[in-house]
Structures are given as C-alpha cells and as structure tokens.
PDB file of N, CA, C and O in Angstrom:
ATOM      1  N   UNK A   1       0.407  -3.945  -8.165  1.00  0.00           N
ATOM      2  CA  UNK A   1      -0.922  -3.397  -8.221  1.00  0.00           C
ATOM      3  C   UNK A   1      -0.979  -2.392  -9.353  1.00  0.00           C
ATOM      4  O   UNK A   1      -0.008  -1.691  -9.638  1.00  0.00           O
ATOM      5  N   UNK A   2      -2.124  -2.338  -9.983  1.00  0.00           N
ATOM      6  CA  UNK A   2      -2.346  -1.369 -11.049  1.00  0.00           C
ATOM      7  C   UNK A   2      -3.633  -0.633 -10.729  1.00  0.00           C
ATOM      8  O   UNK A   2      -4.655  -1.245 -10.418  1.00  0.00           O
ATOM      9  N   UNK A   3      -3.570   0.687 -10.809  1.00  0.00           N
ATOM     10  CA  UNK A   3      -4.750   1.521 -10.589  1.00  0.00           C
ATOM     11  C   UNK A   3      -4.755   2.545 -11.706  1.00  0.00           C
ATOM     12  O   UNK A   3      -4.002   3.519 -11.675  1.00  0.00           O
ATOM     13  N   UNK A   4      -5.609   2.319 -12.695  1.00  0.00           N
ATOM     14  CA  UNK A   4      -5.586   3.172 -13.881  1.00  0.00           C
ATOM     15  C   UNK A   4      -4.246   3.017 -14.571  1.00  0.00           C
ATOM     16  O   UNK A   4      -3.833   1.904 -14.896  1.00  0.00           O
ATOM     17  N   UNK A   5      -3.567   4.131 -14.795  1.00  0.00           N
ATOM     18  CA  UNK A   5      -2.248   4.106 -15.435  1.00  0.00           C
ATOM     19  C   UNK A   5      -1.114   3.897 -14.430  1.00  0.00           C
ATOM     20  O   UNK A   5       0.031   3.673 -14.821  1.00  0.00           O
ATOM     21  N   UNK A   6      -1.431   3.968 -13.143  1.00  0.00           N
ATOM     22  CA  UNK A   6      -0.388   3.839 -12.121  1.00  0.00           C
ATOM     23  C   UNK A   6      -0.127   2.376 -11.811  1.00  0.00           C
ATOM     24  O   UNK A   6      -1.057   1.581 -11.675  1.00  0.00           O
ATOM     25  N   UNK A   7       1.144   2.033 -11.700  1.00  0.00           N
ATOM     26  CA  UNK A   7       1.544   0.667 -11.366  1.00  0.00           C
ATOM     27  C   UNK A   7       2.572   0.736 -10.249  1.00  0.00           C
ATOM     28  O   UNK A   7       3.390   1.655 -10.193  1.00  0.00           O
ATOM     29  N   UNK A   8       2.520  -0.241  -9.369  1.00  0.00           N
ATOM     30  CA  UNK A   8       3.489  -0.313  -8.280  1.00  0.00           C
ATOM     31  C   UNK A   8       3.595  -1.747  -7.813  1.00  0.00           C
ATOM     32  O   UNK A   8       2.634  -2.513  -7.887  1.00  0.00           O
ATOM     33  N   UNK A   9       4.778  -2.103  -7.329  1.00  0.00           N
ATOM     34  CA  UNK A   9       4.961  -3.386  -6.654  1.00  0.00           C
ATOM     35  C   UNK A   9       4.836  -3.118  -5.168  1.00  0.00           C
ATOM     36  O   UNK A   9       5.609  -2.345  -4.601  1.00  0.00           O
ATOM     37  N   UNK A  10       3.861  -3.757  -4.537  1.00  0.00           N
ATOM     38  CA  UNK A  10       3.578  -3.518  -3.125  1.00  0.00           C
ATOM     39  C   UNK A  10       3.606  -4.845  -2.395  1.00  0.00           C
ATOM     40  O   UNK A  10       2.999  -5.824  -2.830  1.00  0.00           O
ATOM     41  N   UNK A  11       4.313  -4.866  -1.285  1.00  0.00           N
ATOM     42  CA  UNK A  11       4.373  -6.058  -0.438  1.00  0.00           C
ATOM     43  C   UNK A  11       3.670  -5.729   0.874  1.00  0.00           C
ATOM     44  O   UNK A  11       4.075  -4.810   1.585  1.00  0.00           O
ATOM     45  N   UNK A  12       2.617  -6.479   1.193  1.00  0.00           N
ATOM     46  CA  UNK A  12       1.963  -6.295   2.483  1.00  0.00           C
ATOM     47  C   UNK A  12       2.874  -6.863   3.559  1.00  0.00           C
ATOM     48  O   UNK A  12       3.568  -7.855   3.334  1.00  0.00           O
ATOM     49  N   UNK A  13       2.873  -6.236   4.721  1.00  0.00           N
ATOM     50  CA  UNK A  13       3.788  -6.632   5.783  1.00  0.00           C
ATOM     51  C   UNK A  13       3.097  -6.570   7.136  1.00  0.00           C
ATOM     52  O   UNK A  13       2.212  -5.745   7.358  1.00  0.00           O
ATOM     53  N   UNK A  14       3.501  -7.430   8.012  1.00  0.00           N
ATOM     54  CA  UNK A  14       3.041  -7.393   9.388  1.00  0.00           C
ATOM     55  C   UNK A  14       4.032  -6.529  10.174  1.00  0.00           C
ATOM     56  O   UNK A  14       5.239  -6.763  10.122  1.00  0.00           O
ATOM     57  N   UNK A  15       3.525  -5.541  10.894  1.00  0.00           N
ATOM     58  CA  UNK A  15       4.389  -4.623  11.632  1.00  0.00           C
ATOM     59  C   UNK A  15       4.151  -4.836  13.125  1.00  0.00           C
ATOM     60  O   UNK A  15       3.110  -4.449  13.656  1.00  0.00           O
ATOM     61  N   UNK A  16       5.120  -5.450  13.793  1.00  0.00           N
ATOM     62  CA  UNK A  16       5.004  -5.709  15.227  1.00  0.00           C
ATOM     63  C   UNK A  16       4.890  -4.387  15.982  1.00  0.00           C
ATOM     64  O   UNK A  16       5.677  -3.466  15.763  1.00  0.00           O
ATOM     65  N   UNK A  17       3.908  -4.305  16.868  1.00  0.00           N
ATOM     66  CA  UNK A  17       3.746  -3.125  17.705  1.00  0.00           C
ATOM     67  C   UNK A  17       2.973  -1.988  17.066  1.00  0.00           C
ATOM     68  O   UNK A  17       2.836  -0.922  17.667  1.00  0.00           O
ATOM     69  N   UNK A  18       2.462  -2.193  15.853  1.00  0.00           N
ATOM     70  CA  UNK A  18       1.758  -1.107  15.162  1.00  0.00           C
ATOM     71  C   UNK A  18       0.521  -0.661  15.948  1.00  0.00           C
ATOM     72  O   UNK A  18       0.298   0.538  16.112  1.00  0.00           O
ATOM     73  N   UNK A  19      -0.264  -1.585  16.422  1.00  0.00           N
ATOM     74  CA  UNK A  19      -1.480  -1.229  17.171  1.00  0.00           C
ATOM     75  C   UNK A  19      -1.124  -0.509  18.464  1.00  0.00           C
ATOM     76  O   UNK A  19      -1.754   0.488  18.816  1.00  0.00           O
ATOM     77  N   UNK A  20      -0.123  -1.007  19.166  1.00  0.00           N
ATOM     78  CA  UNK A  20       0.306  -0.376  20.411  1.00  0.00           C
ATOM     79  C   UNK A  20       0.808   1.040  20.159  1.00  0.00           C
ATOM     80  O   UNK A  20       0.542   1.942  20.954  1.00  0.00           O
ATOM     81  N   UNK A  21       1.527   1.241  19.068  1.00  0.00           N
ATOM     82  CA  UNK A  21       2.014   2.582  18.715  1.00  0.00           C
ATOM     83  C   UNK A  21       0.844   3.532  18.485  1.00  0.00           C
ATOM     84  O   UNK A  21       0.834   4.646  19.009  1.00  0.00           O
ATOM     85  N   UNK A  22      -0.146   3.093  17.697  1.00  0.00           N
ATOM     86  CA  UNK A  22      -1.302   3.951  17.403  1.00  0.00           C
ATOM     87  C   UNK A  22      -2.071   4.291  18.675  1.00  0.00           C
ATOM     88  O   UNK A  22      -2.490   5.434  18.863  1.00  0.00           O
ATOM     89  N   UNK A  23      -2.257   3.304  19.549  1.00  0.00           N
ATOM     90  CA  UNK A  23      -2.977   3.541  20.802  1.00  0.00           C
ATOM     91  C   UNK A  23      -2.214   4.518  21.697  1.00  0.00           C
ATOM     92  O   UNK A  23      -2.815   5.402  22.309  1.00  0.00           O
ATOM     93  N   UNK A  24      -0.898   4.358  21.773  1.00  0.00           N
ATOM     94  CA  UNK A  24      -0.094   5.269  22.598  1.00  0.00           C
ATOM     95  C   UNK A  24      -0.101   6.685  22.019  1.00  0.00           C
ATOM     96  O   UNK A  24      -0.169   7.660  22.768  1.00  0.00           O
ATOM     97  N   UNK A  25      -0.032   6.802  20.702  1.00  0.00           N
ATOM     98  CA  UNK A  25      -0.082   8.113  20.056  1.00  0.00           C
ATOM     99  C   UNK A  25      -1.404   8.806  20.364  1.00  0.00           C
ATOM    100  O   UNK A  25      -1.428   9.997  20.676  1.00  0.00           O
ATOM    101  N   UNK A  26      -2.507   8.057  20.275  1.00  0.00           N
ATOM    102  CA  UNK A  26      -3.825   8.629  20.607  1.00  0.00           C
ATOM    103  C   UNK A  26      -3.852   9.120  22.046  1.00  0.00           C
ATOM    104  O   UNK A  26      -4.345  10.213  22.328  1.00  0.00           O
ATOM    105  N   UNK A  27      -3.314   8.298  22.968  1.00  0.00           N
ATOM    106  CA  UNK A  27      -3.301   8.675  24.381  1.00  0.00           C
ATOM    107  C   UNK A  27      -2.460   9.933  24.606  1.00  0.00           C
ATOM    108  O   UNK A  27      -2.877  10.839  25.327  1.00  0.00           O
ATOM    109  N   UNK A  28      -1.279   9.988  23.991  1.00  0.00           N
ATOM    110  CA  UNK A  28      -0.376  11.134  24.163  1.00  0.00           C
ATOM    111  C   UNK A  28      -0.978  12.419  23.602  1.00  0.00           C
ATOM    112  O   UNK A  28      -0.749  13.506  24.133  1.00  0.00           O
ATOM    113  N   UNK A  29      -1.751  12.285  22.521  1.00  0.00           N
ATOM    114  CA  UNK A  29      -2.354  13.460  21.891  1.00  0.00           C
ATOM    115  C   UNK A  29      -3.745  13.775  22.437  1.00  0.00           C
ATOM    116  O   UNK A  29      -4.367  14.757  22.030  1.00  0.00           O
ATOM    117  N   UNK A  30      -4.233  12.943  23.361  1.00  0.00           N
ATOM    118  CA  UNK A  30      -5.557  13.160  23.926  1.00  0.00           C
ATOM    119  C   UNK A  30      -6.680  12.889  22.941  1.00  0.00           C
ATOM    120  O   UNK A  30      -7.754  13.484  23.031  1.00  0.00           O
ATOM    121  N   UNK A  31      -6.428  11.991  22.002  1.00  0.00           N
ATOM    122  CA  UNK A  31      -7.435  11.651  20.986  1.00  0.00           C
ATOM    123  C   UNK A  31      -8.230  10.427  21.407  1.00  0.00           C
ATOM    124  O   UNK A  31      -7.719   9.589  22.150  1.00  0.00           O
ATOM    125  N   UNK A  32      -9.471  10.307  20.950  1.00  0.00           N
ATOM    126  CA  UNK A  32     -10.249   9.119  21.265  1.00  0.00           C
ATOM    127  C   UNK A  32      -9.672   7.886  20.562  1.00  0.00           C
ATOM    128  O   UNK A  32      -8.991   7.992  19.542  1.00  0.00           O
ATOM    129  N   UNK A  33      -9.961   6.728  21.132  1.00  0.00           N
ATOM    130  CA  UNK A  33      -9.510   5.470  20.535  1.00  0.00           C
ATOM    131  C   UNK A  33     -10.026   5.357  19.102  1.00  0.00           C
ATOM    132  O   UNK A  33     -11.201   5.608  18.835  1.00  0.00           O
ATOM    133  N   UNK A  34      -9.145   4.980  18.193  1.00  0.00           N
ATOM    134  CA  UNK A  34      -9.519   4.825  16.793  1.00  0.00           C
ATOM    135  C   UNK A  34      -9.337   6.089  15.961  1.00  0.00           C
ATOM    136  O   UNK A  34      -9.581   6.069  14.754  1.00  0.00           O
ATOM    137  N   UNK A  35      -8.909   7.196  16.585  1.00  0.00           N
ATOM    138  CA  UNK A  35      -8.748   8.453  15.845  1.00  0.00           C
ATOM    139  C   UNK A  35      -7.563   8.406  14.885  1.00  0.00           C
ATOM    140  O   UNK A  35      -7.601   9.029  13.823  1.00  0.00           O
ATOM    141  N   UNK A  36      -6.515   7.675  15.249  1.00  0.00           N
ATOM    142  CA  UNK A  36      -5.350   7.539  14.372  1.00  0.00           C
ATOM    143  C   UNK A  36      -5.622   6.378  13.419  1.00  0.00           C
ATOM    144  O   UNK A  36      -5.842   5.253  13.867  1.00  0.00           O
ATOM    145  N   UNK A  37      -5.610   6.635  12.114  1.00  0.00           N
ATOM    146  CA  UNK A  37      -5.902   5.558  11.158  1.00  0.00           C
ATOM    147  C   UNK A  37      -4.906   4.413  11.271  1.00  0.00           C
ATOM    148  O   UNK A  37      -3.705   4.626  11.437  1.00  0.00           O
ATOM    149  N   UNK A  38      -5.420   3.216  11.181  1.00  0.00           N
ATOM    150  CA  UNK A  38      -4.573   2.018  11.184  1.00  0.00           C
ATOM    151  C   UNK A  38      -4.284   1.667   9.736  1.00  0.00           C
ATOM    152  O   UNK A  38      -5.091   1.015   9.074  1.00  0.00           O
ATOM    153  N   UNK A  39      -3.136   2.097   9.249  1.00  0.00           N
ATOM    154  CA  UNK A  39      -2.758   1.839   7.865  1.00  0.00           C
ATOM    155  C   UNK A  39      -2.345   0.376   7.716  1.00  0.00           C
ATOM    156  O   UNK A  39      -1.706  -0.184   8.607  1.00  0.00           O
ATOM    157  N   UNK A  40      -2.708  -0.244   6.590  1.00  0.00           N
ATOM    158  CA  UNK A  40      -2.228  -1.610   6.372  1.00  0.00           C
ATOM    159  C   UNK A  40      -0.707  -1.569   6.219  1.00  0.00           C
ATOM    160  O   UNK A  40      -0.173  -0.759   5.460  1.00  0.00           O
ATOM    161  N   UNK A  41      -0.024  -2.441   6.940  1.00  0.00           N
ATOM    162  CA  UNK A  41       1.433  -2.484   6.838  1.00  0.00           C
ATOM    163  C   UNK A  41       1.830  -2.893   5.426  1.00  0.00           C
ATOM    164  O   UNK A  41       1.425  -3.950   4.944  1.00  0.00           O
ATOM    165  N   UNK A  42       2.619  -2.059   4.769  1.00  0.00           N
ATOM    166  CA  UNK A  42       3.059  -2.383   3.417  1.00  0.00           C
ATOM    167  C   UNK A  42       4.317  -1.604   3.073  1.00  0.00           C
ATOM    168  O   UNK A  42       4.654  -0.602   3.703  1.00  0.00           O
ATOM    169  N   UNK A  43       4.988  -2.095   2.064  1.00  0.00           N
ATOM    170  CA  UNK A  43       6.166  -1.433   1.537  1.00  0.00           C
ATOM    171  C   UNK A  43       5.993  -1.335   0.030  1.00  0.00           C
ATOM    172  O   UNK A  43       5.694  -2.332  -0.627  1.00  0.00           O
ATOM    173  N   UNK A  44       6.177  -0.143  -0.521  1.00  0.00           N
ATOM    174  CA  UNK A  44       6.179   0.013  -1.972  1.00  0.00           C
ATOM    175  C   UNK A  44       7.595  -0.302  -2.435  1.00  0.00           C
ATOM    176  O   UNK A  44       8.539   0.429  -2.138  1.00  0.00           O
ATOM    177  N   UNK A  45       7.723  -1.399  -3.165  1.00  0.00           N
ATOM    178  CA  UNK A  45       9.031  -1.853  -3.605  1.00  0.00           C
ATOM    179  C   UNK A  45       9.493  -1.154  -4.877  1.00  0.00           C
ATOM    180  O   UNK A  45      10.692  -0.963  -5.083  1.00  0.00           O
ATOM    181  N   UNK A  46       8.545  -0.771  -5.732  1.00  0.00           N
ATOM    182  CA  UNK A  46       8.919  -0.191  -7.008  1.00  0.00           C
ATOM    183  C   UNK A  46       7.727   0.544  -7.586  1.00  0.00           C
ATOM    184  O   UNK A  46       6.594   0.073  -7.487  1.00  0.00           O
ATOM    185  N   UNK A  47       7.977   1.695  -8.190  1.00  0.00           N
ATOM    186  CA  UNK A  47       6.984   2.367  -9.022  1.00  0.00           C
ATOM    187  C   UNK A  47       7.628   2.607 -10.377  1.00  0.00           C
ATOM    188  O   UNK A  47       8.850   2.547 -10.507  1.00  0.00           O
ATOM    189  N   UNK A  48       6.824   2.873 -11.364  1.00  0.00           N
ATOM    190  CA  UNK A  48       7.394   3.165 -12.670  1.00  0.00           C
ATOM    191  C   UNK A  48       8.207   4.448 -12.588  1.00  0.00           C
ATOM    192  O   UNK A  48       7.926   5.292 -11.737  1.00  0.00           O
ATOM    193  N   UNK A  49       9.212   4.620 -13.454  1.00  0.00           N
ATOM    194  CA  UNK A  49      10.030   5.835 -13.397  1.00  0.00           C
ATOM    195  C   UNK A  49       9.157   7.088 -13.436  1.00  0.00           C
ATOM    196  O   UNK A  49       8.273   7.223 -14.281  1.00  0.00           O
ATOM    197  N   UNK A  50       9.425   7.992 -12.511  1.00  0.00           N
ATOM    198  CA  UNK A  50       8.652   9.228 -12.431  1.00  0.00           C
ATOM    199  C   UNK A  50       7.259   9.026 -11.867  1.00  0.00           C
ATOM    200  O   UNK A  50       6.482   9.976 -11.774  1.00  0.00           O
ATOM    201  N   UNK A  51       6.936   7.792 -11.489  1.00  0.00           N
ATOM    202  CA  UNK A  51       5.599   7.480 -11.001  1.00  0.00           C
ATOM    203  C   UNK A  51       5.452   7.686  -9.510  1.00  0.00           C
ATOM    204  O   UNK A  51       6.419   7.959  -8.799  1.00  0.00           O
ATOM    205  N   UNK A  52       4.240   7.552  -9.063  1.00  0.00           N
ATOM    206  CA  UNK A  52       3.932   7.628  -7.640  1.00  0.00           C
ATOM    207  C   UNK A  52       3.376   6.295  -7.222  1.00  0.00           C
ATOM    208  O   UNK A  52       2.823   5.558  -8.038  1.00  0.00           O
ATOM    209  N   UNK A  53       3.522   5.980  -5.954  1.00  0.00           N
ATOM    210  CA  UNK A  53       2.950   4.754  -5.428  1.00  0.00           C
ATOM    211  C   UNK A  53       1.433   4.830  -5.386  1.00  0.00           C
ATOM    212  O   UNK A  53       0.843   5.900  -5.539  1.00  0.00           O
ATOM    213  N   UNK A  54       0.818   3.686  -5.176  1.00  0.00           N
ATOM    214  CA  UNK A  54      -0.633   3.622  -4.989  1.00  0.00           C
ATOM    215  C   UNK A  54      -0.859   3.710  -3.484  1.00  0.00           C
ATOM    216  O   UNK A  54      -0.531   2.776  -2.752  1.00  0.00           O
ATOM    217  N   UNK A  55      -1.412   4.814  -3.023  1.00  0.00           N
ATOM    218  CA  UNK A  55      -1.561   5.062  -1.591  1.00  0.00           C
ATOM    219  C   UNK A  55      -2.534   4.076  -0.958  1.00  0.00           C
ATOM    220  O   UNK A  55      -3.628   3.842  -1.471  1.00  0.00           O
ATOM    221  N   UNK A  56      -2.116   3.510   0.153  1.00  0.00           N
ATOM    222  CA  UNK A  56      -2.954   2.597   0.935  1.00  0.00           C
ATOM    223  C   UNK A  56      -2.951   3.091   2.373  1.00  0.00           C
ATOM    224  O   UNK A  56      -2.086   2.721   3.166  1.00  0.00           O
ATOM    225  N   UNK A  57      -3.925   3.929   2.699  1.00  0.00           N
ATOM    226  CA  UNK A  57      -3.948   4.525   4.026  1.00  0.00           C
ATOM    227  C   UNK A  57      -4.815   3.788   5.030  1.00  0.00           C
ATOM    228  O   UNK A  57      -4.572   3.887   6.233  1.00  0.00           O
ATOM    229  N   UNK A  58      -5.814   3.056   4.575  1.00  0.00           N
ATOM    230  CA  UNK A  58      -6.694   2.345   5.504  1.00  0.00           C
ATOM    231  C   UNK A  58      -6.982   0.945   4.970  1.00  0.00           C
ATOM    232  O   UNK A  58      -6.833   0.679   3.778  1.00  0.00           O
ATOM    233  N   UNK A  59      -7.397   0.057   5.871  1.00  0.00           N
ATOM    234  CA  UNK A  59      -7.788  -1.302   5.481  1.00  0.00           C
ATOM    235  C   UNK A  59      -8.984  -1.239   4.542  1.00  0.00           C
ATOM    236  O   UNK A  59      -9.055  -2.002   3.579  1.00  0.00           O
ATOM    237  N   UNK A  60      -9.926  -0.336   4.811  1.00  0.00           N
ATOM    238  CA  UNK A  60     -11.101  -0.192   3.940  1.00  0.00           C
ATOM    239  C   UNK A  60     -10.680   0.207   2.530  1.00  0.00           C
ATOM    240  O   UNK A  60     -11.249  -0.276   1.551  1.00  0.00           O
ATOM    241  N   UNK A  61      -9.686   1.085   2.423  1.00  0.00           N
ATOM    242  CA  UNK A  61      -9.197   1.491   1.106  1.00  0.00           C
ATOM    243  C   UNK A  61      -8.553   0.314   0.380  1.00  0.00           C
ATOM    244  O   UNK A  61      -8.783   0.114  -0.813  1.00  0.00           O
ATOM    245  N   UNK A  62      -7.753  -0.459   1.095  1.00  0.00           N
ATOM    246  CA  UNK A  62      -7.140  -1.647   0.503  1.00  0.00           C
ATOM    247  C   UNK A  62      -8.207  -2.621   0.029  1.00  0.00           C
ATOM    248  O   UNK A  62      -8.114  -3.163  -1.072  1.00  0.00           O
ATOM    249  N   UNK A  63      -9.223  -2.843   0.862  1.00  0.00           N
ATOM    250  CA  UNK A  63     -10.308  -3.754   0.488  1.00  0.00           C
ATOM    251  C   UNK A  63     -11.061  -3.252  -0.726  1.00  0.00           C
ATOM    252  O   UNK A  63     -11.419  -4.038  -1.603  1.00  0.00           O
ATOM    253  N   UNK A  64     -11.311  -1.929  -0.788  1.00  0.00           N
ATOM    254  CA  UNK A  64     -12.050  -1.399  -1.929  1.00  0.00           C
ATOM    255  C   UNK A  64     -11.218  -1.474  -3.204  1.00  0.00           C
ATOM    256  O   UNK A  64     -11.760  -1.747  -4.275  1.00  0.00           O
ATOM    257  N   UNK A  65      -9.919  -1.237  -3.107  1.00  0.00           N
ATOM    258  CA  UNK A  65      -9.058  -1.351  -4.281  1.00  0.00           C
ATOM    259  C   UNK A  65      -8.963  -2.793  -4.755  1.00  0.00           C
ATOM    260  O   UNK A  65      -8.894  -3.051  -5.957  1.00  0.00           O
ATOM    261  N   UNK A  66      -8.960  -3.728  -3.822  1.00  0.00           N
ATOM    262  CA  UNK A  66      -8.844  -5.139  -4.182  1.00  0.00           C
ATOM    263  C   UNK A  66     -10.034  -5.605  -5.000  1.00  0.00           C
ATOM    264  O   UNK A  66      -9.923  -6.575  -5.750  1.00  0.00           O
ATOM    265  N   UNK A  67     -11.187  -4.926  -4.868  1.00  0.00           N
ATOM    266  CA  UNK A  67     -12.366  -5.294  -5.636  1.00  0.00           C
ATOM    267  C   UNK A  67     -12.516  -4.494  -6.916  1.00  0.00           C
ATOM    268  O   UNK A  67     -13.454  -4.718  -7.680  1.00  0.00           O
ATOM    269  N   UNK A  68     -11.602  -3.562  -7.159  1.00  0.00           N
ATOM    270  CA  UNK A  68     -11.666  -2.675  -8.314  1.00  0.00           C
ATOM    271  C   UNK A  68     -11.197  -3.421  -9.565  1.00  0.00           C
ATOM    272  O   UNK A  68     -10.131  -4.037  -9.562  1.00  0.00           O
ATOM    273  N   UNK A  69     -11.986  -3.364 -10.616  1.00  0.00           N
ATOM    274  CA  UNK A  69     -11.627  -4.051 -11.857  1.00  0.00           C
ATOM    275  C   UNK A  69     -10.348  -3.488 -12.459  1.00  0.00           C
ATOM    276  O   UNK A  69      -9.677  -4.179 -13.226  1.00  0.00           O
ATOM    277  N   UNK A  70      -9.994  -2.245 -12.127  1.00  0.00           N
ATOM    278  CA  UNK A  70      -8.778  -1.635 -12.662  1.00  0.00           C
ATOM    279  C   UNK A  70      -7.521  -2.111 -11.944  1.00  0.00           C
ATOM    280  O   UNK A  70      -6.412  -1.907 -12.438  1.00  0.00           O
ATOM    281  N   UNK A  71      -7.681  -2.738 -10.792  1.00  0.00           N
ATOM    282  CA  UNK A  71      -6.542  -3.132  -9.977  1.00  0.00           C
ATOM    283  C   UNK A  71      -6.248  -4.599 -10.198  1.00  0.00           C
ATOM    284  O   UNK A  71      -7.158  -5.426 -10.148  1.00  0.00           O
ATOM    285  N   UNK A  72      -4.997  -4.935 -10.442  1.00  0.00           N
ATOM    286  CA  UNK A  72      -4.617  -6.333 -10.583  1.00  0.00           C
ATOM    287  C   UNK A  72      -3.523  -6.663  -9.582  1.00  0.00           C
ATOM    288  O   UNK A  72      -2.606  -5.868  -9.371  1.00  0.00           O
ATOM    289  N   UNK A  73      -3.617  -7.808  -8.982  1.00  0.00           N
ATOM    290  CA  UNK A  73      -2.582  -8.300  -8.083  1.00  0.00           C
ATOM    291  C   UNK A  73      -1.870  -9.415  -8.831  1.00  0.00           C
ATOM    292  O   UNK A  73      -2.455 -10.467  -9.085  1.00  0.00           O
ATOM    293  N   UNK A  74      -0.631  -9.194  -9.178  1.00  0.00           N
ATOM    294  CA  UNK A  74       0.103 -10.147  -9.983  1.00  0.00           C
ATOM    295  C   UNK A  74       1.369 -10.566  -9.257  1.00  0.00           C
ATOM    296  O   UNK A  74       2.211  -9.727  -8.938  1.00  0.00           O
ATOM    297  N   UNK A  75       1.506 -11.847  -8.998  1.00  0.00           N
ATOM    298  CA  UNK A  75       2.723 -12.297  -8.317  1.00  0.00           C
ATOM    299  C   UNK A  75       3.933 -12.206  -9.247  1.00  0.00           C
ATOM    300  O   UNK A  75       3.792 -12.264 -10.469  1.00  0.00           O
ATOM    301  N   UNK A  76       5.115 -12.063  -8.661  1.00  0.00           N
ATOM    302  CA  UNK A  76       6.357 -11.993  -9.430  1.00  0.00           C
ATOM    303  C   UNK A  76       6.826 -13.380  -9.806  1.00  0.00           C
ATOM    304  O   UNK A  76       6.075 -14.336  -9.611  1.00  0.00           O
ATOM    305  N   UNK A  77       8.017 -13.542 -10.331  1.00  0.00           N
ATOM    306  CA  UNK A  77       9.006 -12.480 -10.524  1.00  0.00           C
ATOM    307  C   UNK A  77       8.595 -11.530 -11.639  1.00  0.00           C
ATOM    308  O   UNK A  77       7.797 -11.879 -12.509  1.00  0.00           O
ATOM    309  N   UNK A  78       9.154 -10.322 -11.599  1.00  0.00           N
ATOM    310  CA  UNK A  78       8.745  -9.259 -12.503  1.00  0.00           C
ATOM    311  C   UNK A  78       9.742  -9.026 -13.617  1.00  0.00           C
ATOM    312  O   UNK A  78      10.932  -9.310 -13.476  1.00  0.00           O
ATOM    313  N   UNK A  79       9.243  -8.504 -14.733  1.00  0.00           N
ATOM    314  CA  UNK A  79      10.083  -8.093 -15.853  1.00  0.00           C
ATOM    315  C   UNK A  79       9.873  -6.598 -16.078  1.00  0.00           C
ATOM    316  O   UNK A  79       8.765  -6.090 -15.901  1.00  0.00           O
ATOM    317  N   UNK A  80      10.911  -5.910 -16.460  1.00  0.00           N
ATOM    318  CA  UNK A  80      10.837  -4.482 -16.753  1.00  0.00           C
ATOM    319  C   UNK A  80      11.298  -4.259 -18.181  1.00  0.00           C
ATOM    320  O   UNK A  80      12.156  -4.989 -18.679  1.00  0.00           O
ATOM    321  N   UNK A  81      10.729  -3.244 -18.854  1.00  0.00           N
ATOM    322  CA  UNK A  81      11.225  -2.920 -20.189  1.00  0.00           C
ATOM    323  C   UNK A  81      12.449  -2.016 -20.063  1.00  0.00           C
ATOM    324  O   UNK A  81      12.900  -1.740 -18.951  1.00  0.00           O
ATOM    325  N   UNK A  82      12.989  -1.554 -21.185  1.00  0.00           N
ATOM    326  CA  UNK A  82      14.234  -0.774 -21.170  1.00  0.00           C
ATOM    327  C   UNK A  82      14.101   0.565 -20.456  1.00  0.00           C
ATOM    328  O   UNK A  82      15.111   1.154 -20.070  1.00  0.00           O
ATOM    329  N   UNK A  83      12.868   1.063 -20.269  1.00  0.00           N
ATOM    330  CA  UNK A  83      12.675   2.329 -19.563  1.00  0.00           C
ATOM    331  C   UNK A  83      12.415   2.126 -18.082  1.00  0.00           C
ATOM    332  O   UNK A  83      12.333   3.091 -17.322  1.00  0.00           O
ATOM    333  N   UNK A  84      12.286   0.868 -17.670  1.00  0.00           N
ATOM    334  CA  UNK A  84      11.988   0.574 -16.275  1.00  0.00           C
ATOM    335  C   UNK A  84      10.520   0.362 -16.008  1.00  0.00           C
ATOM    336  O   UNK A  84      10.136   0.162 -14.856  1.00  0.00           O
ATOM    337  N   UNK A  85       9.674   0.399 -17.039  1.00  0.00           N
ATOM    338  CA  UNK A  85       8.234   0.169 -16.858  1.00  0.00           C
ATOM    339  C   UNK A  85       7.991  -1.294 -16.504  1.00  0.00           C
ATOM    340  O   UNK A  85       8.683  -2.184 -16.998  1.00  0.00           O
ATOM    341  N   UNK A  86       7.023  -1.530 -15.663  1.00  0.00           N
ATOM    342  CA  UNK A  86       6.698  -2.871 -15.212  1.00  0.00           C
ATOM    343  C   UNK A  86       5.919  -3.592 -16.305  1.00  0.00           C
ATOM    344  O   UNK A  86       4.879  -3.108 -16.751  1.00  0.00           O
ATOM    345  N   UNK A  87       6.416  -4.736 -16.733  1.00  0.00           N
ATOM    346  CA  UNK A  87       5.730  -5.533 -17.741  1.00  0.00           C
ATOM    347  C   UNK A  87       4.916  -6.654 -17.112  1.00  0.00           C
ATOM    348  O   UNK A  87       3.947  -7.123 -17.710  1.00  0.00           O
ATOM    349  N   UNK A  88       5.292  -7.089 -15.921  1.00  0.00           N
ATOM    350  CA  UNK A  88       4.607  -8.197 -15.263  1.00  0.00           C
ATOM    351  C   UNK A  88       5.512  -9.410 -15.188  1.00  0.00           C
ATOM    352  O   UNK A  88       6.701  -9.326 -15.494  1.00  0.00           O
ATOM    353  N   UNK A  89       4.947 -10.541 -14.780  1.00  0.00           N
ATOM    354  CA  UNK A  89       5.787 -11.737 -14.603  1.00  0.00           C
ATOM    355  C   UNK A  89       6.183 -12.334 -15.938  1.00  0.00           C
ATOM    356  O   UNK A  89       6.888 -13.342 -15.979  1.00  0.00           O
TER     357      UNK A  89
END
C-alpha cells in the first residue's frame, strides 16, 4: 500500500475469535456493544527503512483508503533497492 510518501507491505488476515474478544472486552469494561473498534485483521510485513506503517484501525478507514487515488494495492513478489526502499513487483 502507498499513502502519499509512505509505503508498506500489508497482508490482510482473518483472526479467529476477534469478534468474541471485542465483545468480551466490552462486557468486562462495562462498555456498550460496538464501543471497541473492530480493526481489520492485518499484519504489516515491511515498511521502508525508518518508515511507519499505514495505520488501519477500522474497516471504514480501510475502505476509504482503498478508494484513495494515492493508495495502490500491488501484488508481489517485491523488489527492494539497495537502501531497502520498496520498488514494487
């Protein structure tokens, strides 16, 4: 994914029990249903050296980024330059 100058390799993942965990956390903390954000399951596999990942905290955020002209989803395999910067497939 690319967002402006930030680049990261992100793999979406299915996390067994994620919904049950969020519901139990809400119950334990006395929060209403839906108060704990349901983050899209993902793993940041790589960022550019000294870089930060592209934060994905909610499904709505992921959906909005997916429609952003600045964001590209590029399948691997990936190539890196001598500094470790992501060049793409």
